[in-house]
Backbone as a ProteinNet text record, in pm:
[ID]
protein_1_A
[PRIMARY]
XXXXXXXXXXXXXXXXXXXXXXXXXXXXXXXXXXXXXXXXXXXXXXXXXXXXXXXXXXXXXXXXXXXXXXXXXXXXXXXXXXXXXXXXXXXXXXXXXXXXXXX
[TERTIARY]
7639.3	7705.1	7635.4	7713.5	7662.3	7682.9	7581.6	7592.1	7640.9	7747.9	7800.5	7782.1	7758.4	7741.5	7847.4	7885.8	7983.5	7947	8000.5	7982.7	8119.8	8129.9	8254.7	8262.3	8379.9	8403.3	8490.4	8439	8507.3	8533.1	8646.3	8669.3	8561.9	8523.4	8419.2	8459	8359.6	8380.6	8398.2	8386.4	8395.7	8534.2	8637.7	8773.1	8817.5	8725.4	8759.9	8803.2	8898.4	8952.1	8882.4	8879.5	8827.9	8923.5	8870.7	8957.1	8939.6	8833.5	8814.5	8674.9	8650.3	8519.7	8479.6	8351.6	8295.8	8205.5	8225.9	8137.9	7997.7	7899.3	7758.9	7719.9	7648.9	7607.1	7529.3	7554.3	7486.1	7338.7	7297	7156.1	7067.5	7127.1	7047.1	6966	6843.8	6751.1	6748.5	6753	6739.3	6603.1	6502.1	6366.1	6363.1	6424.3	6429	6506.9	6621.6	6700.2	6621.1	6550.1	6468.6	6365	6302.4	6205.2	6272.8	6391.1	6463.5	6504	6540.7	6591.9	6495.1	6372.5	6276.9	6259	6254.8	6232.5	6350.5	6467	6586.6	6612.5	6530	6553.6	6473.1	6543.9	6475.1	6414.9	6482.4	6432.7	6445.6	6356.9	6366.5	6501.6	6555.9	6681.1	6651.7	6573.5	6525.9	6636.9	6751.9	6861.8	6954.3	6926.6	7004	7153.6	7187.6	7327.4	7389.7	7310.4	7364.8	7423.6	7492.3	7549	7459.9	7452.6	7365.9	7440.1	7432	7487.9	7402.4	7467	7395	7378.8	7255.2	7219.1	7213.2	7209.8	7206.1	7094	6974.9	6865.7	6894.4	6959.5	6995.6	7106.9	7202.1	7308.2	7249.2	7154.6	7089.8	7018.9	6950.4	6878.9	6975.1	7091.8	7187.8	7283.1	7292.8	7389.5	7381.5	7263.7	7259.5	7327.8	7349.9	7410.1	7560	7617.5	7759.2	7821.2	7932.4	7994.6	8053.4	8112.7	8175.1	8070.8	8095.9	8007.1	8036.7	7932.8	7948.4	7984.8	8062.5	8097.6	8064	7937.3	7890.4	7949.3	8001.2	8064.4	8200.7	8264.8	8398.7	8402.2	8308.5	8313.4	8179.4	8187	8070.1	8068.1	7948.7	7934.6	7850.4	7887.3	7814.6	7792.1	7667	7634.4	7664	7739.2	7774	7757.3	7757.9	7744.7	7843.9	7885.7	7975.4	7944.9	7983.1	7956.7	8080.8	8060.5	8166.8	8113.9	8199.7	8152.8	8091.4	7981.6	7917.8	8001.9	7970.6	8042	8024	7905.9	7878.1	7969.8	7987.2	8073.9	8219.1	8261.4	8399.4	8423.1	8326.1	8338.3	8339	8268.7	8260.7	8392.5	8486.7	8617	8685	8649	8707.3	8607.9	8489.9	8386.9	8424.7	8353.5	8380.6	8335	8380.9	8349.9	8202.6	8130	7988.4	7896.9	7946.9	7864.4	7878.9	7772.7	7772.2	7812.5	7936.1	7982.6	7943.8	7889.8	7871	7725.6	7703.6	7568.4	7524.9
10584.3	10586.5	10484.4	10399.3	10303.4	10358.9	10342.9	10384.2	10266.1	10285.7	10185.8	10242.2	10154.4	10197.1	10133.7	10208.9	10160.6	10218.9	10158.5	10210.7	10254.5	10383.4	10436.9	10401.9	10364.3	10328.7	10438.4	10501.6	10614.1	10581.6	10630	10623.1	10704.9	10666.5	10738.5	10882.4	10969.3	11107.3	11202.9	11331.8	11435.9	11443.9	11401.4	11405.7	11271	11177	11043.4	11043.3	10959.5	10948.5	10836	10850.6	10745.5	10626.5	10508.5	10390.9	10293.6	10309.1	10219.2	10226	10140	10129.8	9984.3	9959.6	9825.9	9826.3	9735	9731.7	9685.6	9740.3	9702.2	9618	9509.9	9420.5	9497.7	9464.3	9532.2	9496.6	9395.6	9354.6	9447.7	9542.1	9634	9725	9749.8	9827.2	9974	10063.3	10206.2	10236.9	10166.7	10186.8	10149.8	10036.9	9993.9	10094.6	10141.9	10242.1	10371.3	10412.3	10533.5	10520.2	10405.8	10382.9	10384.2	10325.3	10318.4	10456.2	10546.4	10678.1	10793.2	10765.2	10869.1	10976.1	10938.2	11034.3	11129.2	11094	11176.3	11271	11265	11344.8	11474.3	11585.3	11713.5	11727	11670.8	11663.1	11517.9	11473.3	11334.3	11305.5	11190.8	11142.9	11005.3	11000.9	10871.7	10776.5	10829.8	10742.7	10709.2	10767.4	10742.8	10764.8	10884.5	10917.3	11006	11051	11129.3	11035.1	11090.9	11011.5	11021.1	10911.8	10904.8	10841.4	10908.1	10851.9	10731.6	10624.6	10501	10483.5	10486.2	10461	10308.6	10263	10117.3	10044.3	10105	10038.3	10028.2	10129	10125.8	10023.1	10015.2	9915.6	9774.5	9750.4	9619.7	9588.2	9686.5	9666.5	9642.5	9707.3	9695.7	9577	9517	9409.3	9296.8	9254.6	9146.6	9181.8	9309.5	9353.6	9380.8	9356.9	9382.4	9255.9	9212.1	9086.3	9095.3	9209.8	9225.3	9264.1	9223.7	9260.2	9402.9	9477	9613	9608.1	9704.9	9720.2	9864.1	9888.9	10024.9	10079.2	9993.7	10040.1	10103.5	10065.6	10115.5	10215	10203.2	10285.2	10353	10461.9	10524.9	10483	10477.5	10431.2	10530.3	10548.1	10636.3	10562.4	10556.9	10501	10607.1	10572.2	10667.3	10601.3	10682.7	10632.5	10706.6	10639.4	10701.5	10642.2	10712	10666.4	10610.8	10508.7	10454.2	10449.2	10470.3	10466.1	10330	10333	10208.3	10141.8	10017.1	9945.9	10018.8	10073.3	10146.6	10267.6	10340.1	10457.8	10417.7	10309.1	10263	10215.6	10145.8	10099.2	10217.7	10324.7	10444.1	10514.5	10488.6	10552.3	10512.1	10395.4	10351.6	10364.3	10422.1	10438.7	10553.9	10560	10666.7	10801.2	10905.6	11041.8	11075.2	11002.6	11031	10977.9	10885.4	10824	10897	10896	10956	10848.5	10848.8	10737.7	10741.9	10852.3	10865.1	10852.6	10801.6	10789.4	10922.4
14237.8	14366.8	14456.6	14517.8	14615.2	14755.1	14839.5	14978.5	15061.4	15133.1	15226.8	15367.2	15460.9	15599.7	15688.3	15788.8	15886.4	16021.6	16123.4	16258.9	16307.8	16336.3	16391	16539	16583.3	16723.3	16784	16890.1	16955.3	17101	17152.4	17296	17364.2	17484	17558.4	17587.4	17591.7	17632.1	17515.4	17547.2	17444.8	17380.8	17449.4	17395.2	17340.7	17330.5	17283	17137.7	17106.3	16971.1	16894.6	16764.8	16678.1	16685.6	16715.7	16727.2	16611.4	16534.1	16420.8	16364.3	16266.2	16202.3	16192.4	16210.3	16194.3	16072	15977.7	15861.2	15898.9	15829.2	15847.7	15726.1	15749.7	15641.3	15535.1	15410.7	15300.5	15293.3	15368.2	15366.8	15448.2	15520.2	15602	15509.5	15544.4	15461.9	15503.7	15405.4	15434.8	15495.7	15451.3	15504.7	15653.1	15687.8	15827.8	15911.6	15859.4	15932.4	15950	15847.3	15856.1	15967.1	15978.1	16084.9	16221.8	16230.5	16357.2	16407.3	16315.6	16353.6	16323.8	16287.5	16248.7	16356.6	16481.6	16590.1	16609.3	16557.6	16575.6	16459	16357.4	16237.9	16240.3	16218.6	16206.6	16068.2	15970.2	15833.1	15788.6	15700.3	15654.4	15588.1	15616.5	15559	15498.5	15388.7	15336.6	15293.1	15252.6	15212.2	15328.2	15444.4	15566.1	15542.3	15495.3	15467.3	15575.3	15671.1	15781.1	15886.7	15983.3	16091.8	16215.3	16290	16406.8	16523.5	16639.9	16763.1	16802.4	16844	16875.9	17026.4	17069.6	17208.3	17229.2	17354.1	17377.4	17303	17293.5	17221.7	17072.1	17015.7	16873	16848.9	16942	16930.3	16928.4	17015.4	17021.6	16889.6	16834	16707.7	16590.5	16593.5	16483.6	16496.8	16614.3	16636.2	16532.5	16487.5	16387.5	16254.6	16229.7	16103.7	16114.4	16233	16257.1	16317.2	16260.3	16304.1	16445.3	16480.1	16611.4	16715.9	16839.9	16949.8	16995.2	17025.9	17077.7	17225.9	17270	17411	17450.3	17479.9	17509.8	17639.1	17725	17847.1	17822.5	17713.5	17684	17567	17474.2	17352.4	17324.6	17247.6	17187.9	17041.7	16983.9	16846	16766.7	16640.3	16550.2	16418.8	16375.4	16244.9	16140.6	16038.8	15934.5	15798.1	15694.6	15557.6	15468.9	15364.5	15267.7	15130.5	15027.5	14892	14825.7	14746	14662.6	14519.7	14422.2	14283.2	14250.7	14177.2	14136.5	14028	13999.5	13893.2	13760.7	13738.9	13615.2	13602.8	13711.8	13709.3	13688.9	13752.8	13735.4	13593.4	13535.8	13398.6	13302.4	13341.1	13256.9	13240.1	13328.2	13316	13185.4	13133.3	13007	12892	12918	12814.3	12722.3	12610	12514.7	12570.7	12512	12559.5	12541.5	12455.8	12431.5	12541.7	12620.5	12724.6	12857	12935.4	13068.9	13169	13223.8	13305.3	13451.3	13500.8	13645.3	13684.4	13803.7	13859.8	13914.6
[MASK]
+++++++++++++++++++++++++++++++++++++++++++++++++++++++++++++++++++++++++++++++++++++++++++++++++++++++

């Protein structure tokens, strides 16, 4: 399973609707993210698979990894992660029954 990261874009406020997602560059490091969000974690999240609300300082730190500019005055942002099957798992769909195709 490959971990992909995205930033959810929400209208401001508690009733704000999800307006879209911004892809995060794959070059971002889980170790760097763990350091950035360590103070917000009740339990360690070493793979950074939980979602995190992005404050202005976090937005500034993450901007180099996102092509679009953030507009914190108009939107709220949440860093999220999701899994996609790895190439090995996808190739395993056509593998023999004796092989373990999934990560």
